[in-house]
C-alpha positions in Angstrom: -6.3 -62.6 123.6 -5.5 -63.7 119.9 -4.1 -66.9 118.7 -0.4 -65.7 118.6 -0.4 -65.0 122.5 -2.2 -68.5 123.1 0.6 -70.1 120.8 3.0 -68.7 123.4 1.3 -70.0 126.3 1.3 -73.3 124.8 5.2 -72.9 124.0 5.6 -72.2 127.6 3.8 -75.2 128.6 5.9 -77.4 126.2 9.1 -75.7 127.9 7.8 -76.9 131.3 7.5 -80.2 129.9 11.2 -80.0 128.2 12.7 -78.7 131.6 11.2 -81.5 133.5 12.2 -84.0 131.1 15.7 -83.0 130.9 15.9 -83.7 134.9 13.8 -86.7 134.9 14.3 -88.6 131.4 15.5 -92.1 131.9 15.1 -94.1 128.9 15.2 -93.4 125.1 11.3 -92.7 125.0 11.2 -90.2 127.6 14.4 -88.4 125.7 12.6 -88.3 122.7 9.5 -87.1 124.4 11.6 -84.2 125.8 13.2 -83.6 122.3 9.8 -83.3 120.7 8.8 -80.8 123.4 12.0 -78.7 123.0 11.0 -78.7 119.1 7.4 -77.8 119.5 8.3 -75.1 122.3 10.6 -73.4 120.2 8.9 -73.5 116.9 5.8 -72.0 118.7 7.8 -69.2 120.2 9.6 -68.4 116.9 6.5 -68.3 114.8 4.8 -66.0 117.3 7.8 -63.5 117.0 7.2 -63.0 113.4 3.9 -61.3 114.3 4.8 -59.9 117.9 7.7 -58.1 119.2 10.4 -60.8 119.8 11.8 -59.4 123.0 8.1 -59.5 124.5 7.6 -63.0 123.2 10.7 -64.3 124.6 10.2 -62.5 128.0 6.7 -64.0 128.4 8.0 -67.6 127.0 10.6 -67.7 129.7 8.3 -66.1 132.4 5.7 -68.4 132.0 8.3 -71.1 131.8 9.9 -70.4 134.8 6.6 -70.1 136.9 5.6 -73.4 135.5 8.6 -75.0 136.3 8.7 -73.7 139.7 5.2 -74.7 140.5 5.7 -78.2 139.1 8.6 -78.6 141.3 6.7 -77.7 144.4 3.6 -79.4 143.4 5.0 -82.7 141.9 8.4 -83.3 142.7 8.6 -82.3 146.3 10.8 -79.1 146.1 10.6 -77.0 149.0 7.9 -74.4 149.3 9.0 -70.8 150.4 7.2 -67.5 150.8 10.2 -65.9 149.1 10.2 -68.2 146.2 6.3 -67.6 145.8 6.6 -64.0 146.4 9.5 -63.5 143.5 7.6 -65.8 141.4 4.2 -63.7 141.6 6.5 -60.8 141.0 7.7 -62.2 137.6 4.1 -63.1 136.9 2.9 -59.5 137.2 5.7 -58.5 135.1 5.0 -60.9 132.4 1.3 -60.1 132.6 2.3 -56.3 132.4 4.3 -57.2 129.1 1.6 -59.0 127.5 -1.0 -56.0 128.6 1.4 -53.2 126.9 2.1 -54.9 123.8 0.1 -54.6 120.9 -1.9 -57.8 119.4 0.0 -57.8 116.1 3.0 -55.6 114.8 2.2 -57.5 111.4 5.7 -57.7 110.2 9.3 -58.9 110.3 
């Protein structure tokens, strides 16, 4: 895995942060943190799209962000756990991993 894919994963982690921030921010410090997470998240995703196929970058970004958000909701915010939710999330993760596997490491251009 190269540094571009690592930046997509980091972008997805920041996506989880800003999604949680949008729901739970209560003061200006938390809102500034949420805004910074949005900026970092999208900046990393945009940079990755310069060397990897944009469609794949976006799909992996959103898939990992969705997975992280669902798991965070269950683990940290008491959202209900259901086998259906876990099965569908696992299916999404398989698709994201599959996209990563079939995508060339670098496309080299714009």
